[in-house]
C-alpha positions as CSV (number, residue, x, y, z in Angstrom):
1,M,-41.7,-14.0,84.5
2,L,-45.3,-14.9,83.7
3,E,-48.1,-12.6,84.0
4,G,-49.0,-11.5,87.4
5,G,-45.3,-11.8,88.5
6,Q,-45.2,-15.5,88.8
7,A,-42.0,-17.1,88.0
8,E,-41.7,-19.2,84.8
9,K,-42.3,-22.9,85.2
10,P,-38.9,-24.9,85.4
11,A,-38.1,-26.4,82.1
12,I,-35.4,-27.7,79.7
13,L,-35.0,-25.0,76.9
14,V,-34.8,-26.6,73.4
15,L,-33.5,-24.1,70.7
16,S,-34.6,-25.8,67.4
17,C,-33.9,-24.7,64.1
18,A,-35.2,-27.8,62.5
19,G,-38.6,-29.1,63.4
20,G,-39.7,-32.5,62.3
21,P,-39.0,-36.1,63.5
22,V,-35.5,-35.2,65.1
23,E,-37.1,-32.5,67.3
24,D,-40.1,-34.9,68.0
25,E,-37.7,-37.6,69.2
26,V,-35.8,-35.2,71.5
27,L,-38.9,-33.9,73.1
28,A,-40.3,-37.4,73.6
29,G,-37.1,-38.5,75.4
30,I,-37.5,-35.5,77.7
31,E,-41.1,-36.1,78.3
32,E,-40.6,-39.9,79.1
33,E,-38.4,-38.8,82.0
34,G,-41.0,-36.6,83.3
35,V,-39.2,-33.3,82.9
36,P,-40.9,-30.4,81.1
37,S,-39.4,-28.6,78.1
38,V,-40.0,-25.4,76.2
39,V,-39.2,-25.0,72.5
40,E,-38.1,-21.9,70.9
41,R,-37.2,-21.3,67.1
42,P,-34.3,-19.1,66.8
43,R,-33.6,-17.2,63.6
44,T,-29.9,-18.3,63.3
45,R,-27.5,-20.7,61.4
46,A,-25.8,-21.5,64.7
47,D,-24.6,-25.1,65.2
48,A,-26.2,-27.4,67.6
49,M,-23.4,-26.9,70.2
50,E,-23.9,-23.1,70.3
51,L,-27.6,-23.4,70.3
52,A,-27.3,-25.8,73.5
53,R,-24.8,-23.6,75.3
54,T,-27.2,-20.5,74.7
55,A,-30.3,-22.6,75.8
56,A,-28.5,-23.9,78.9
57,G,-27.7,-20.4,79.8
58,R,-31.3,-19.3,79.5
59,S,-33.0,-22.4,80.9
60,S,-34.5,-22.2,84.4
61,L,-33.1,-25.8,84.9
62,S,-29.7,-25.0,83.6
63,V,-29.9,-27.6,80.9
64,G,-30.3,-26.8,77.2
65,V,-30.7,-28.7,73.8
66,G,-29.8,-27.4,70.6
67,I,-31.0,-28.7,67.1
68,D,-29.4,-27.1,64.3
69,A,-30.7,-26.7,60.8
70,D,-28.9,-29.9,59.6
71,G,-30.4,-32.0,62.3
72,R,-27.5,-32.2,64.7
73,V,-28.4,-32.5,68.5
74,S,-26.5,-31.4,71.4
75,V,-27.2,-31.1,75.2
76,Q,-25.4,-28.8,77.4
77,Q,-25.5,-28.1,81.2
78,D,-24.7,-24.4,82.2
79,K,-22.0,-25.4,84.5
80,L,-19.9,-27.5,82.0
81,P,-17.1,-25.7,80.6
82,A,-17.3,-27.3,77.3
83,P,-19.8,-29.8,75.6
84,L,-19.4,-33.5,76.1
85,P,-18.9,-35.5,73.0
86,E,-21.3,-38.2,74.6
87,L,-24.1,-35.5,74.6
88,A,-24.0,-34.6,71.0
89,S,-24.6,-36.3,67.7
90,D,-21.7,-36.7,65.3
91,G,-23.7,-35.5,62.2
92,P,-27.5,-35.3,61.6
93,A,-28.9,-37.5,64.5
94,E,-30.7,-40.8,63.8
95,L,-34.1,-40.8,65.4
96,S,-32.9,-43.3,68.2
97,T,-30.0,-40.9,69.1
98,A,-32.4,-38.1,69.1
99,R,-34.5,-39.6,71.7
100,I,-31.5,-40.9,73.7
101,L,-30.2,-37.3,73.9
102,G,-33.6,-36.1,75.0
103,H,-33.7,-38.8,77.9
104,N,-29.9,-37.7,78.8
105,A,-31.0,-34.0,78.9
106,A,-33.8,-34.9,81.3
107,R,-31.5,-37.1,83.3
108,I,-29.2,-34.4,84.1
109,V,-31.9,-32.4,85.6
110,V,-33.1,-35.4,87.7
111,G,-29.7,-36.4,88.7
112,I,-29.8,-40.0,87.6
113,P,-27.2,-41.9,85.4
114,L,-27.2,-41.2,81.6
115,R,-28.1,-43.6,79.0
116,A,-25.0,-45.2,77.9
117,E,-26.0,-46.2,74.3
118,R,-23.7,-45.3,71.6
119,I,-24.5,-41.9,70.1
120,S,-24.0,-41.3,66.5
C-alpha cells in the first residue's frame, strides 16, 4: 500500500542483482509494450529463475522478471507451475535477448502473443 491507503500501481516486478546493460534492455522491452515496471535489488545470490518466481509471486500483475548476478534473465507468471525454457536465457543474456524477454514479460500481462525470436 502507498501512503494514504492507496493500492500500489500495477507493475511487473523486476528483481535484479545485476544492473547495467542487461537490466536496461529488459526494462526497455517492458516499457516498449506500455507496461509499468518496478526494480528491486535483492541481496542474494539466487539464480534468475528463483528471482523471477519470487518476483511473480509479489508482483501486482503476477508477472516477474529475475536477473541474476551473472546476467541470466528469466520471466515467470505466478500461475505457471514451472518456468518455460522460452522465457529464460540459457546463460548470460545477450542484449537483444534481454530486450525480447522484457517484451515477452509485458506481453504476458497484455495478453498478446509472445515474440518468437530465438532466446539465447
